All heavy atoms as TSV, in Angstrom:
chain	resi	resn	atom	element	x	y	z
A	1	MET	N	N	9.122	-12.401	-49.642
A	1	MET	CA	C	9.149	-12.700	-48.246
A	1	MET	C	C	7.706	-13.025	-47.711
A	1	MET	O	O	6.778	-12.283	-48.114
A	1	MET	CB	C	9.674	-11.429	-47.501
A	1	MET	CG	C	10.530	-11.713	-46.325
A	1	MET	SD	S	11.065	-10.120	-45.640
A	1	MET	CE	C	12.794	-10.513	-45.420
A	2	SER	N	N	7.584	-13.969	-46.911
A	2	SER	CA	C	6.236	-14.349	-46.387
A	2	SER	C	C	5.888	-13.404	-45.224
A	2	SER	O	O	6.746	-12.945	-44.484
A	2	SER	CB	C	6.229	-15.815	-45.944
A	2	SER	OG	O	7.080	-15.974	-44.873
A	3	PRO	N	N	4.567	-13.184	-45.034
A	3	PRO	CA	C	4.160	-12.300	-43.920
A	3	PRO	C	C	4.334	-12.969	-42.617
A	3	PRO	O	O	4.397	-14.231	-42.521
A	3	PRO	CB	C	2.658	-12.061	-44.193
A	3	PRO	CG	C	2.209	-13.190	-45.025
A	3	PRO	CD	C	3.457	-13.676	-45.847
A	4	ARG	N	N	4.591	-12.181	-41.568
A	4	ARG	CA	C	4.729	-12.719	-40.247
A	4	ARG	C	C	3.472	-13.369	-39.759
A	4	ARG	O	O	2.384	-12.863	-40.026
A	4	ARG	CB	C	5.177	-11.631	-39.237
A	4	ARG	CG	C	6.500	-11.084	-39.522
A	4	ARG	CD	C	6.876	-10.049	-38.523
A	4	ARG	NE	N	6.961	-10.740	-37.237
A	4	ARG	CZ	C	7.505	-10.165	-36.180
A	4	ARG	NH1	N	8.025	-9.013	-36.259
A	4	ARG	NH2	N	7.542	-10.839	-35.010
A	5	THR	N	N	3.557	-14.482	-39.031
A	5	THR	CA	C	2.429	-15.135	-38.546
A	5	THR	C	C	2.318	-14.944	-37.021
A	5	THR	O	O	3.309	-14.581	-36.351
A	5	THR	CB	C	2.457	-16.628	-38.858
A	5	THR	OG1	O	3.616	-17.151	-38.243
A	5	THR	CG2	C	2.442	-16.878	-40.340
A	6	GLY	N	N	1.164	-15.184	-36.460
A	6	GLY	CA	C	0.933	-15.059	-34.996
A	6	GLY	C	C	0.415	-13.701	-34.635
A	6	GLY	O	O	0.349	-12.810	-35.428
A	7	ARG	N	N	0.124	-13.533	-33.383
A	7	ARG	CA	C	-0.472	-12.323	-32.870
A	7	ARG	C	C	0.627	-11.346	-32.590
A	7	ARG	O	O	1.652	-11.688	-32.007
A	7	ARG	CB	C	-1.321	-12.581	-31.622
A	7	ARG	CG	C	-2.494	-13.475	-31.919
A	7	ARG	CD	C	-3.260	-13.637	-30.568
A	7	ARG	NE	N	-4.348	-14.536	-30.819
A	7	ARG	CZ	C	-4.996	-15.129	-29.821
A	7	ARG	NH1	N	-4.656	-14.982	-28.609
A	7	ARG	NH2	N	-6.019	-15.972	-30.102
A	8	PRO	N	N	0.422	-10.075	-32.905
A	8	PRO	CA	C	1.440	-9.056	-32.512
A	8	PRO	C	C	1.368	-8.886	-30.980
A	8	PRO	O	O	0.357	-9.068	-30.338
A	8	PRO	CB	C	0.936	-7.782	-33.240
A	8	PRO	CG	C	-0.363	-8.072	-33.799
A	8	PRO	CD	C	-0.659	-9.521	-33.692
A	9	THR	N	N	2.512	-8.558	-30.406
A	9	THR	CA	C	2.621	-8.405	-28.946
A	9	THR	C	C	3.552	-7.249	-28.609
A	9	THR	O	O	4.470	-6.955	-29.431
A	9	THR	CB	C	3.111	-9.674	-28.319
A	9	THR	OG1	O	3.191	-9.469	-26.916
A	9	THR	CG2	C	4.413	-10.174	-28.785
A	10	ASP	N	N	3.337	-6.665	-27.472
A	10	ASP	CA	C	4.235	-5.610	-26.997
A	10	ASP	C	C	5.413	-6.149	-26.273
A	10	ASP	O	O	6.370	-5.449	-25.985
A	10	ASP	CB	C	3.458	-4.632	-26.104
A	10	ASP	CG	C	2.397	-3.856	-26.836
A	10	ASP	OD1	O	2.562	-3.629	-28.057
A	10	ASP	OD2	O	1.420	-3.426	-26.186
A	11	ASN	N	N	5.356	-7.448	-25.945
A	11	ASN	CA	C	6.434	-8.078	-25.179
A	11	ASN	C	C	6.827	-9.430	-25.776
A	11	ASN	O	O	6.514	-10.479	-25.209
A	11	ASN	CB	C	5.975	-8.223	-23.692
A	11	ASN	CG	C	7.084	-8.630	-22.807
A	11	ASN	OD1	O	8.286	-8.517	-23.124
A	11	ASN	ND2	N	6.749	-9.125	-21.595
A	12	PRO	N	N	7.500	-9.426	-26.937
A	12	PRO	CA	C	7.815	-10.705	-27.551
A	12	PRO	C	C	8.827	-11.507	-26.764
A	12	PRO	O	O	9.641	-10.955	-26.099
A	12	PRO	CB	C	8.399	-10.276	-28.961
A	12	PRO	CG	C	8.889	-8.873	-28.675
A	12	PRO	CD	C	7.994	-8.262	-27.647
A	13	LYS	N	N	8.654	-12.803	-26.837
A	13	LYS	CA	C	9.580	-13.694	-26.107
A	13	LYS	C	C	10.638	-14.193	-27.121
A	13	LYS	O	O	10.475	-15.102	-27.915
A	13	LYS	CB	C	8.798	-14.874	-25.536
A	13	LYS	CG	C	7.807	-14.447	-24.526
A	13	LYS	CD	C	7.071	-15.558	-23.898
A	13	LYS	CE	C	6.130	-15.045	-22.847
A	13	LYS	NZ	N	5.316	-16.105	-22.246
A	14	ARG	N	N	11.818	-13.470	-27.057
A	14	ARG	CA	C	12.849	-13.736	-28.047
A	14	ARG	C	C	13.960	-14.636	-27.475
A	14	ARG	O	O	14.858	-15.047	-28.176
A	14	ARG	CB	C	13.454	-12.391	-28.460
A	14	ARG	CG	C	12.564	-11.544	-29.229
A	14	ARG	CD	C	13.323	-10.285	-29.733
A	14	ARG	NE	N	12.394	-9.495	-30.525
A	14	ARG	CZ	C	11.993	-8.277	-30.215
A	14	ARG	NH1	N	12.492	-7.703	-29.120
A	14	ARG	NH2	N	11.152	-7.613	-30.978
A	15	ASN	N	N	13.948	-14.865	-26.162
A	15	ASN	CA	C	15.016	-15.637	-25.506
A	15	ASN	C	C	14.573	-17.020	-25.151
A	15	ASN	O	O	13.426	-17.268	-24.788
A	15	ASN	CB	C	15.479	-14.854	-24.184
A	15	ASN	CG	C	15.897	-13.452	-24.506
A	15	ASN	OD1	O	16.860	-13.284	-25.231
A	15	ASN	ND2	N	15.155	-12.515	-24.049
A	16	GLN	N	N	15.536	-17.942	-25.218
A	16	GLN	CA	C	15.241	-19.312	-24.836
A	16	GLN	C	C	16.306	-19.802	-23.843
A	16	GLN	O	O	17.469	-19.362	-23.885
A	16	GLN	CB	C	15.330	-20.256	-26.048
A	16	GLN	CG	C	14.193	-20.090	-27.023
A	16	GLN	CD	C	14.257	-21.147	-28.177
A	16	GLN	OE1	O	15.117	-22.020	-28.176
A	16	GLN	NE2	N	13.364	-21.039	-29.098
A	17	THR	N	N	15.890	-20.627	-22.915
A	17	THR	CA	C	16.801	-21.251	-21.950
A	17	THR	C	C	16.511	-22.727	-21.968
A	17	THR	O	O	15.352	-23.159	-21.849
A	17	THR	CB	C	16.554	-20.657	-20.553
A	17	THR	OG1	O	16.838	-19.253	-20.649
A	17	THR	CG2	C	17.516	-21.266	-19.559
A	18	LYS	N	N	17.535	-23.507	-21.980
A	18	LYS	CA	C	17.417	-24.950	-21.905
A	18	LYS	C	C	17.925	-25.430	-20.558
A	18	LYS	O	O	18.981	-25.000	-20.084
A	18	LYS	CB	C	18.215	-25.622	-22.993
A	18	LYS	CG	C	18.065	-27.093	-23.105
A	18	LYS	CD	C	18.867	-27.670	-24.235
A	18	LYS	CE	C	18.715	-29.161	-24.293
A	18	LYS	NZ	N	19.448	-29.699	-25.446
A	19	ILE	N	N	17.139	-26.284	-19.870
A	19	ILE	CA	C	17.548	-26.798	-18.549
A	19	ILE	C	C	17.562	-28.301	-18.538
A	19	ILE	O	O	16.792	-28.911	-19.292
A	19	ILE	CB	C	16.647	-26.263	-17.442
A	19	ILE	CG1	C	15.230	-26.741	-17.605
A	19	ILE	CG2	C	16.732	-24.752	-17.320
A	19	ILE	CD1	C	14.309	-26.420	-16.421
A	20	ARG	N	N	18.328	-28.906	-17.670
A	20	ARG	CA	C	18.343	-30.310	-17.477
A	20	ARG	C	C	17.683	-30.579	-16.155
A	20	ARG	O	O	17.882	-29.902	-15.160
A	20	ARG	CB	C	19.758	-30.824	-17.456
A	20	ARG	CG	C	20.453	-30.673	-18.836
A	20	ARG	CD	C	21.917	-30.974	-18.824
A	20	ARG	NE	N	22.088	-32.281	-18.153
A	20	ARG	CZ	C	23.063	-33.125	-18.461
A	20	ARG	NH1	N	23.912	-32.750	-19.410
A	20	ARG	NH2	N	23.190	-34.271	-17.892
A	21	MET	N	N	16.786	-31.558	-16.165
A	21	MET	CA	C	15.994	-31.946	-15.002
A	21	MET	C	C	16.017	-33.411	-14.702
A	21	MET	O	O	16.099	-34.240	-15.606
A	21	MET	CB	C	14.534	-31.502	-15.195
A	21	MET	CG	C	14.396	-30.037	-15.396
A	21	MET	SD	S	12.676	-29.561	-15.783
A	21	MET	CE	C	11.861	-29.853	-14.258
A	22	THR	N	N	15.944	-33.780	-13.423
A	22	THR	CA	C	15.849	-35.185	-13.040
A	22	THR	C	C	14.404	-35.665	-13.314
A	22	THR	O	O	13.521	-34.866	-13.538
A	22	THR	CB	C	16.193	-35.395	-11.544
A	22	THR	OG1	O	15.165	-34.756	-10.812
A	22	THR	CG2	C	17.548	-34.836	-11.191
A	23	ASP	N	N	14.271	-36.983	-13.346
A	23	ASP	CA	C	12.886	-37.550	-13.484
A	23	ASP	C	C	11.976	-37.026	-12.402
A	23	ASP	O	O	10.798	-36.750	-12.689
A	23	ASP	CB	C	12.941	-39.045	-13.499
A	23	ASP	CG	C	13.645	-39.644	-14.677
A	23	ASP	OD1	O	13.774	-38.940	-15.698
A	23	ASP	OD2	O	14.045	-40.797	-14.623
A	24	ASP	N	N	12.457	-36.894	-11.196
A	24	ASP	CA	C	11.658	-36.454	-10.079
A	24	ASP	C	C	11.238	-34.980	-10.267
A	24	ASP	O	O	10.090	-34.570	-10.037
A	24	ASP	CB	C	12.459	-36.572	-8.739
A	24	ASP	CG	C	11.589	-36.229	-7.540
A	24	ASP	OD1	O	10.488	-36.731	-7.429
A	24	ASP	OD2	O	12.095	-35.409	-6.732
A	25	GLU	N	N	12.134	-34.153	-10.744
A	25	GLU	CA	C	11.848	-32.709	-11.023
A	25	GLU	C	C	10.781	-32.609	-12.123
A	25	GLU	O	O	9.824	-31.820	-12.020
A	25	GLU	CB	C	13.055	-31.961	-11.400
A	25	GLU	CG	C	14.011	-31.795	-10.228
A	25	GLU	CD	C	15.381	-31.333	-10.588
A	25	GLU	OE1	O	15.804	-31.505	-11.764
A	25	GLU	OE2	O	16.130	-30.859	-9.679
A	26	VAL	N	N	10.941	-33.432	-13.167
A	26	VAL	CA	C	9.941	-33.405	-14.246
A	26	VAL	C	C	8.571	-33.835	-13.733
A	26	VAL	O	O	7.524	-33.287	-14.097
A	26	VAL	CB	C	10.403	-34.330	-15.434
A	26	VAL	CG1	C	9.306	-34.569	-16.458
A	26	VAL	CG2	C	11.647	-33.788	-16.076
A	27	ALA	N	N	8.534	-34.840	-12.902
A	27	ALA	CA	C	7.277	-35.319	-12.331
A	27	ALA	C	C	6.612	-34.224	-11.511
A	27	ALA	O	O	5.398	-34.040	-11.572
A	27	ALA	CB	C	7.505	-36.555	-11.494
A	28	LYS	N	N	7.376	-33.523	-10.658
A	28	LYS	CA	C	6.881	-32.413	-9.878
A	28	LYS	C	C	6.319	-31.316	-10.740
A	28	LYS	O	O	5.265	-30.723	-10.501
A	28	LYS	CB	C	7.913	-31.920	-8.901
A	28	LYS	CG	C	8.237	-32.913	-7.854
A	28	LYS	CD	C	9.330	-32.410	-6.958
A	28	LYS	CE	C	9.622	-33.399	-5.839
A	28	LYS	NZ	N	10.737	-32.976	-4.969
A	29	LEU	N	N	7.053	-30.946	-11.801
A	29	LEU	CA	C	6.602	-29.947	-12.725
A	29	LEU	C	C	5.343	-30.321	-13.420
A	29	LEU	O	O	4.354	-29.541	-13.523
A	29	LEU	CB	C	7.679	-29.658	-13.809
A	29	LEU	CG	C	7.388	-28.619	-14.858
A	29	LEU	CD1	C	7.027	-27.256	-14.243
A	29	LEU	CD2	C	8.520	-28.463	-15.827
A	30	ASN	N	N	5.195	-31.578	-13.868
A	30	ASN	CA	C	3.960	-32.054	-14.513
A	30	ASN	C	C	2.845	-32.049	-13.576
A	30	ASN	O	O	1.702	-31.672	-13.895
A	30	ASN	CB	C	4.213	-33.482	-15.059
A	30	ASN	CG	C	5.065	-33.497	-16.275
A	30	ASN	OD1	O	5.132	-32.502	-17.026
A	30	ASN	ND2	N	5.763	-34.570	-16.525
A	31	TYR	N	N	3.070	-32.460	-12.312
A	31	TYR	CA	C	2.007	-32.448	-11.262
A	31	TYR	C	C	1.513	-31.016	-11.066
A	31	TYR	O	O	0.307	-30.796	-11.025
A	31	TYR	CB	C	2.609	-33.004	-9.949
A	31	TYR	CG	C	1.618	-32.958	-8.810
A	31	TYR	CD1	C	0.636	-33.943	-8.629
A	31	TYR	CD2	C	1.680	-31.945	-7.876
A	31	TYR	CE1	C	-0.206	-33.871	-7.555
A	31	TYR	CE2	C	0.762	-31.871	-6.790
A	31	TYR	CZ	C	-0.167	-32.843	-6.650
A	31	TYR	OH	O	-1.078	-32.791	-5.612
A	32	CYS	N	N	2.429	-30.089	-10.886
A	32	CYS	CA	C	2.020	-28.692	-10.629
A	32	CYS	C	C	1.228	-28.166	-11.835
A	32	CYS	O	O	0.245	-27.482	-11.665
A	32	CYS	CB	C	3.260	-27.820	-10.369
A	32	CYS	SG	S	4.101	-28.154	-8.853
A	33	SER	N	N	1.697	-28.447	-13.011
A	33	SER	CA	C	1.014	-28.012	-14.267
A	33	SER	C	C	-0.365	-28.524	-14.299
A	33	SER	O	O	-1.324	-27.790	-14.620
A	33	SER	CB	C	1.799	-28.517	-15.454
A	33	SER	OG	O	1.195	-28.170	-16.652
A	34	GLU	N	N	-0.568	-29.807	-14.052
A	34	GLU	CA	C	-1.871	-30.420	-14.076
A	34	GLU	C	C	-2.809	-29.854	-12.997
A	34	GLU	O	O	-3.966	-29.518	-13.270
A	34	GLU	CB	C	-1.811	-31.936	-13.893
A	34	GLU	CG	C	-1.189	-32.606	-15.134
A	34	GLU	CD	C	-0.915	-34.141	-14.888
A	34	GLU	OE1	O	-1.417	-34.696	-13.916
A	34	GLU	OE2	O	-0.153	-34.711	-15.692
A	35	LYS	N	N	-2.304	-29.721	-11.745
A	35	LYS	CA	C	-3.141	-29.285	-10.646
A	35	LYS	C	C	-3.537	-27.777	-10.799
A	35	LYS	O	O	-4.625	-27.415	-10.418
A	35	LYS	CB	C	-2.396	-29.464	-9.323
A	35	LYS	CG	C	-2.279	-30.910	-8.895
A	35	LYS	CD	C	-3.667	-31.481	-8.596
A	35	LYS	CE	C	-3.544	-32.864	-8.131
A	35	LYS	NZ	N	-4.896	-33.492	-7.840
A	36	LEU	N	N	-2.673	-27.009	-11.375
A	36	LEU	CA	C	-2.912	-25.556	-11.536
A	36	LEU	C	C	-3.608	-25.250	-12.840
A	36	LEU	O	O	-4.092	-24.150	-13.021
A	36	LEU	CB	C	-1.609	-24.802	-11.451
A	36	LEU	CG	C	-0.913	-24.772	-10.105
A	36	LEU	CD1	C	0.471	-24.102	-10.191
A	36	LEU	CD2	C	-1.800	-24.114	-9.015
A	37	GLY	N	N	-3.613	-26.207	-13.763
A	37	GLY	CA	C	-4.207	-25.993	-15.081
A	37	GLY	C	C	-3.388	-24.956	-15.880
A	37	GLY	O	O	-3.996	-24.203	-16.667
A	38	LEU	N	N	-2.101	-25.044	-15.741
A	38	LEU	CA	C	-1.176	-24.124	-16.417
A	38	LEU	C	C	-0.215	-24.911	-17.278
A	38	LEU	O	O	0.000	-26.102	-17.026
A	38	LEU	CB	C	-0.409	-23.278	-15.425
A	38	LEU	CG	C	-1.165	-22.401	-14.499
A	38	LEU	CD1	C	-0.230	-21.755	-13.470
A	38	LEU	CD2	C	-1.880	-21.279	-15.263
A	39	THR	N	N	0.414	-24.234	-18.237
A	39	THR	CA	C	1.432	-24.913	-19.000
A	39	THR	C	C	2.666	-25.052	-18.091
A	39	THR	O	O	2.830	-24.353	-17.100
A	39	THR	CB	C	1.799	-24.063	-20.249
A	39	THR	OG1	O	2.358	-22.806	-19.824
A	39	THR	CG2	C	0.574	-23.896	-21.155
A	40	LYS	N	N	3.583	-25.890	-18.531
A	40	LYS	CA	C	4.848	-26.045	-17.785
A	40	LYS	C	C	5.597	-24.732	-17.785
A	40	LYS	O	O	6.206	-24.396	-16.765
A	40	LYS	CB	C	5.661	-27.152	-18.387
A	40	LYS	CG	C	5.071	-28.563	-18.068
A	40	LYS	CD	C	5.990	-29.632	-18.571
A	40	LYS	CE	C	5.518	-30.163	-19.877
A	40	LYS	NZ	N	6.248	-31.335	-20.379
A	41	THR	N	N	5.593	-24.011	-18.882
A	41	THR	CA	C	6.237	-22.710	-18.997
A	41	THR	C	C	5.646	-21.729	-17.975
A	41	THR	O	O	6.367	-21.001	-17.260
A	41	THR	CB	C	6.150	-22.170	-20.408
A	41	THR	OG1	O	6.811	-23.024	-21.317
A	41	THR	CG2	C	6.740	-20.773	-20.493
A	42	ALA	N	N	4.323	-21.729	-17.869
A	42	ALA	CA	C	3.715	-20.837	-16.921
A	42	ALA	C	C	4.035	-21.198	-15.453
A	42	ALA	O	O	4.237	-20.262	-14.684
A	42	ALA	CB	C	2.168	-20.869	-17.102
A	43	VAL	N	N	4.161	-22.441	-15.126
A	43	VAL	CA	C	4.531	-22.876	-13.811
A	43	VAL	C	C	5.941	-22.390	-13.488
A	43	VAL	O	O	6.271	-21.879	-12.457
A	43	VAL	CB	C	4.455	-24.402	-13.636
A	43	VAL	CG1	C	4.973	-24.824	-12.277
A	43	VAL	CG2	C	2.987	-24.805	-13.735
A	44	ILE	N	N	6.870	-22.602	-14.471
A	44	ILE	CA	C	8.257	-22.182	-14.297
A	44	ILE	C	C	8.327	-20.638	-14.107
A	44	ILE	O	O	9.002	-20.168	-13.218
A	44	ILE	CB	C	9.149	-22.631	-15.486
A	44	ILE	CG1	C	9.280	-24.154	-15.412
A	44	ILE	CG2	C	10.467	-21.929	-15.419
A	44	ILE	CD1	C	9.867	-24.756	-16.677
A	45	ASN	N	N	7.561	-19.905	-14.929
A	45	ASN	CA	C	7.499	-18.440	-14.847
A	45	ASN	C	C	6.926	-17.983	-13.464
A	45	ASN	O	O	7.470	-17.046	-12.856
A	45	ASN	CB	C	6.716	-17.805	-15.917
A	45	ASN	CG	C	7.408	-17.831	-17.255
A	45	ASN	OD1	O	8.643	-17.906	-17.343
A	45	ASN	ND2	N	6.675	-17.771	-18.357
A	46	LEU	N	N	5.957	-18.666	-13.013
A	46	LEU	CA	C	5.398	-18.431	-11.642
A	46	LEU	C	C	6.436	-18.567	-10.565
A	46	LEU	O	O	6.565	-17.720	-9.698
A	46	LEU	CB	C	4.165	-19.365	-11.446
A	46	LEU	CG	C	3.408	-19.165	-10.127
A	46	LEU	CD1	C	2.780	-17.733	-10.019
A	46	LEU	CD2	C	2.336	-20.190	-9.986
A	47	GLY	N	N	7.200	-19.616	-10.691
A	47	GLY	CA	C	8.287	-19.826	-9.717
A	47	GLY	C	C	9.337	-18.709	-9.773
A	47	GLY	O	O	9.817	-18.244	-8.757
A	48	ILE	N	N	9.691	-18.274	-10.969
A	48	ILE	CA	C	10.665	-17.235	-11.117
A	48	ILE	C	C	10.093	-15.946	-10.460
A	48	ILE	O	O	10.817	-15.270	-9.724
A	48	ILE	CB	C	10.965	-16.976	-12.631
A	48	ILE	CG1	C	11.772	-18.126	-13.200
A	48	ILE	CG2	C	11.739	-15.634	-12.796
A	48	ILE	CD1	C	11.843	-18.150	-14.723
A	49	TYR	N	N	8.859	-15.621	-10.763
A	49	TYR	CA	C	8.262	-14.392	-10.176
A	49	TYR	C	C	8.185	-14.474	-8.636
A	49	TYR	O	O	8.407	-13.483	-7.913
A	49	TYR	CB	C	6.892	-14.155	-10.761
A	49	TYR	CG	C	6.943	-13.655	-12.200
A	49	TYR	CD1	C	6.379	-14.381	-13.224
A	49	TYR	CD2	C	7.596	-12.489	-12.515
A	49	TYR	CE1	C	6.433	-13.972	-14.508
A	49	TYR	CE2	C	7.699	-12.071	-13.835
A	49	TYR	CZ	C	7.071	-12.793	-14.819
A	49	TYR	OH	O	7.150	-12.347	-16.128
A	50	LYS	N	N	7.847	-15.656	-8.094
A	50	LYS	CA	C	7.809	-15.815	-6.679
A	50	LYS	C	C	9.154	-15.650	-5.978
A	50	LYS	O	O	9.291	-14.985	-4.967
A	50	LYS	CB	C	7.212	-17.237	-6.296
A	50	LYS	CG	C	5.697	-17.240	-6.485
A	50	LYS	CD	C	5.136	-18.587	-5.940
A	50	LYS	CE	C	3.620	-18.551	-6.055
A	50	LYS	NZ	N	3.062	-19.710	-5.415
A	51	VAL	N	N	10.142	-16.270	-6.537
A	51	VAL	CA	C	11.546	-16.154	-5.962
A	51	VAL	C	C	11.994	-14.697	-6.139
A	51	VAL	O	O	12.551	-14.136	-5.150
A	51	VAL	CB	C	12.513	-17.094	-6.694
A	51	VAL	CG1	C	13.953	-16.804	-6.267
A	51	VAL	CG2	C	12.164	-18.562	-6.367
A	52	TYR	N	N	11.766	-14.043	-7.256
A	52	TYR	CA	C	12.136	-12.629	-7.464
A	52	TYR	C	C	11.504	-11.767	-6.449
A	52	TYR	O	O	12.068	-10.859	-5.825
A	52	TYR	CB	C	11.787	-12.228	-8.872
A	52	TYR	CG	C	12.198	-10.844	-9.243
A	52	TYR	CD1	C	13.556	-10.516	-9.553
A	52	TYR	CD2	C	11.277	-9.792	-9.210
A	52	TYR	CE1	C	13.867	-9.213	-9.855
A	52	TYR	CE2	C	11.683	-8.521	-9.534
A	52	TYR	CZ	C	12.971	-8.227	-9.821
A	52	TYR	OH	O	13.333	-6.917	-10.104
A	53	ALA	N	N	10.143	-11.922	-6.276
A	53	ALA	CA	C	9.384	-11.087	-5.315
A	53	ALA	C	C	9.946	-11.313	-3.855
A	53	ALA	O	O	10.032	-10.344	-3.143
A	53	ALA	CB	C	7.891	-11.437	-5.364
A	54	GLU	N	N	10.266	-12.563	-3.526
A	54	GLU	CA	C	10.781	-12.845	-2.187
A	54	GLU	C	C	12.117	-12.127	-2.008
A	54	GLU	O	O	12.396	-11.539	-0.959
A	54	GLU	CB	C	10.956	-14.346	-2.014
A	54	GLU	CG	C	11.453	-14.761	-0.677
A	54	GLU	CD	C	11.653	-16.250	-0.545
A	54	GLU	OE1	O	10.745	-16.989	-1.048
A	54	GLU	OE2	O	12.635	-16.660	0.097
A	55	LEU	N	N	13.009	-12.170	-3.006
A	55	LEU	CA	C	14.264	-11.548	-2.904
A	55	LEU	C	C	14.168	-10.036	-2.913
A	55	LEU	O	O	14.895	-9.363	-2.156
A	55	LEU	CB	C	15.150	-11.956	-4.056
A	55	LEU	CG	C	15.586	-13.405	-4.099
A	55	LEU	CD1	C	16.320	-13.756	-5.375
A	55	LEU	CD2	C	16.547	-13.693	-2.882
A	56	LYS	N	N	13.238	-9.458	-3.650
A	56	LYS	CA	C	13.073	-8.031	-3.661
A	56	LYS	C	C	12.435	-7.561	-2.325
A	56	LYS	O	O	12.667	-6.417	-1.924
A	56	LYS	CB	C	12.151	-7.572	-4.824
A	56	LYS	CG	C	12.747	-7.752	-6.194
A	56	LYS	CD	C	13.978	-6.807	-6.377
A	56	LYS	CE	C	13.509	-5.462	-6.750
A	56	LYS	NZ	N	14.574	-4.564	-7.187
A	57	GLY	N	N	11.700	-8.435	-1.679
A	57	GLY	CA	C	11.072	-8.045	-0.457
A	57	GLY	C	C	12.064	-8.004	0.694
A	57	GLY	O	O	11.933	-7.246	1.654
A	58	LYS	N	N	13.152	-8.744	0.599
A	58	LYS	CA	C	14.216	-8.717	1.549
A	58	LYS	C	C	15.130	-7.504	1.232
A	58	LYS	O	O	15.534	-7.373	0.114
A	58	LYS	CB	C	15.059	-10.001	1.522
A	58	LYS	CG	C	14.308	-11.243	1.961
A	58	LYS	CD	C	15.136	-12.435	1.921
A	58	LYS	CE	C	14.381	-13.642	2.338
A	58	LYS	NZ	N	15.168	-14.897	2.254
A	59	ASN	N	N	15.375	-6.667	2.185
A	59	ASN	CA	C	16.229	-5.501	1.960
A	59	ASN	C	C	17.690	-5.937	2.111
A	59	ASN	O	O	18.269	-5.818	3.141
A	59	ASN	CB	C	15.837	-4.375	2.920
A	59	ASN	CG	C	16.500	-3.071	2.540
A	59	ASN	OD1	O	17.248	-2.991	1.503
A	59	ASN	ND2	N	16.161	-2.048	3.271
A	60	CYS	N	N	18.228	-6.401	0.974
A	60	CYS	CA	C	19.605	-6.940	0.959
A	60	CYS	C	C	20.578	-5.860	0.555
A	60	CYS	O	O	21.764	-6.113	0.461
A	60	CYS	CB	C	19.734	-8.070	-0.029
A	60	CYS	SG	S	18.629	-9.451	0.214
A	61	GLY	N	N	20.091	-4.664	0.263
A	61	GLY	CA	C	20.961	-3.582	-0.171
A	61	GLY	C	C	21.234	-3.704	-1.669
A	61	GLY	O	O	22.108	-3.057	-2.127
A	62	GLN	N	N	20.550	-4.623	-2.366
A	62	GLN	CA	C	20.707	-4.791	-3.789
A	62	GLN	C	C	19.415	-4.564	-4.497
A	62	GLN	O	O	18.348	-4.787	-3.885
A	62	GLN	CB	C	21.195	-6.201	-4.112
A	62	GLN	CG	C	22.568	-6.496	-3.552
A	62	GLN	CD	C	22.965	-7.936	-3.864
A	62	GLN	OE1	O	22.120	-8.736	-4.263
A	62	GLN	NE2	N	24.251	-8.240	-3.698
A	63	ASN	N	N	19.453	-4.150	-5.729
A	63	ASN	CA	C	18.199	-3.926	-6.479
A	63	ASN	C	C	17.902	-5.135	-7.349
A	63	ASN	O	O	18.589	-5.800	-7.907
A	63	ASN	CB	C	18.301	-2.666	-7.358
A	63	ASN	CG	C	18.297	-1.440	-6.492
A	63	ASN	OD1	O	17.839	-1.480	-5.382
A	63	ASN	ND2	N	18.803	-0.370	-7.049
């Protein structure tokens, strides 16, 4: 068996999600990525965290 490669982490990313995007959505993602100096994955994660924080901030009676 070959040894594992890469850096060890306490929070491995084991899950993948595939999405379909329009040309306009791809252009917007690329623009944000370039302007922020982040990867496309980082921009998407930032959006997830922002939406999550906004929803958690609203007291909807749900956790």
